[in-house]
Every structure is written in C-alpha cells, then in structure tokens.
N, C-alpha and C positions, 0 to 999 in steps of 0.2 A: 234206567234201572227201575224195577218194580219194587215198591216197598211192601214187605210182608211182615206183619207182626202176628205171631201165633197166639191163639186163645184155644187151649185144648179143652174140649168138652167130650163127653162120652158120645161115640158114634157120630161126631160132627167133624167137618173139615176145618180149614184154616180161614180165618177172617182176615181179609187183606184191606189195606188202606183204600185200594180202588173200590172194593165192595162197599165199604163204609161211606166213601165219597159219593158213590152213585145213590146209595140209600138216603143219605142226607139231602142230596140234590133233589131227589124225587119226592121227598116227604115234606119239604118245607111249605110249598104252596103250588098252585097250578102253573105259575110261571117258572117255578124252580128257582134254584140258586145258582149263581155263577160257579163254574167248575173250580176256579181258584179258591173261592171262599169256602166251598164245600170241602175241598181237599185240605185246606188249612184247619178247618174244624175237625175233620177226620183225624189228622195228625195230632192235633191238640188232645182229643179225647183218647186216642190210642196210647199217647204218651202216659196218661194216667194209669191205664190198665197194664201196659207192658205185656207180660206173658200170663197175667192172671185173668181169671174169669170174673172176678168181682173186686171192687175197691171199697174202702171205707169212706163214708161220706165226710167225716170231719177233716179229711185232707184237702178238701176243696175250698177255694176262696169263693166269696159271694158271686163274682162274675162267672166263674166256672160253673157253679151250682145252677145259675140261671140258664146257661147253655145246656146243662144236663136235664133240667126240667123241660126245656123246649124239645129235646130229643126224646124225653119220656112221653110227652104229649103226642109225638109222631109215632110212638111205638118202637123206637130203636133201643131205648134203655128202659129198665124197670128197676124197682127198688125192692129190697127185702129188709127185714129187721130181725135181730136176735135179742132175746132178753136173757139176762143172767142175774143171779142174786149175788150181791157182794157179801164179803165176810161179816159185815155189820148188819146184814138183813135187808139193805136197800136194793131195789130193783134198778138195773142198769140196762139201757137200750143202746144197741149198736146198729146203725143204719148203713146199708151197703147199696152200691149201684152195680147192675149187671147188664150185659148186652142181651138183647132179644134176637138171637141169631136167625131164627126163622123169619122174623119180620125184615131183618136186614137183607137176607137172601131174596125175599119176595120183592122188596123195593129195588134192589140192584138188578134183579131179573127183569123187572118191568122195563128198564132202559134197554137191556139187551134185546128184548122182544121188539121194542120200537125200532131199534137199529136193524134188526133182522127183517122186519116187515118192509122196510124201504129197499133193502137188498140191491139187486142189480136192475130191478124194474125201473123204468123211466116213463114219464108221461109221454115222451116222444115216441115210445114204442107203439102207442095206440093210434098215432096219426097215420092216415093212409097216404100212399104215394101222391095221389092227386092233390092232397091238402098241402104238400110240401112245395108245390110249384106256386109261384107268385100269382096273385089274382090279377085279372085283366081289368083295366080301368077304362 
C-alpha cells in the first residue's frame, strides 16, 4: 500500500510519503540515507503537517525542531513568520514551517532519473562474442 498524504497548493499535485522519502534520502549527503530511516523521517514530518500546507513552530519538541532545521538546510522545508499586534499594543510573532514542494520534486526526480539511466542496459551487452569464450592458457 502506498501512503499518500495530500498537501493542497495552487496548481500543484500531491506530495506523497514516497516523494518525501526520496527527497530526504537524496538531500542528506553524498552517501544518502538508508531507505528505512528516510521513510521514518518522512512519515514523522508528514504526521505534523497532515493535510495542511504549513504548521506552527510552537507545536514542535526540540528534537523535532532539530530535524526540521536539518530539512531546512537541505531545502526541503522553509519558514515564514507572521507578526500581529496584540490588544495591549505588544507585537507578537508566529513562526511557521512549510514544505518547499519544488525542491522535494527536484530531489525525488533525481533518484528516478538515476534509476531510469540504468534501465535495461547492461555492461554485458557491450562484450563481444569472442570475449565470452574462455581464454586459452
């Protein structure tokens, strides 16, 4: 079963756990992250967002916030803030986290392109018939 959590944005498709998993896996470092760890992180992050396009920062625990900052560094998440004036004249700031869908799609696509480049071609296709026969000693 494929997990799909929708984030509705204007003129954009659906962000799936698979897309986010691939984006996380491809963004961490050159060696990547294990598929299971990336999927766990994707589920964890998606559970915060649910069907919303942004979440409020103060609902995060410090460990969760650290993971969100790591994903912000890789371009998967971004922040925004809103300022409002309270009835007593004080300024109040509200911080939000948002997905950067374009970056997620770009990172997920990178893996799909790698997979497609390998395709059905094999190194053995390039070996001539005379190379297949054992060498004489």
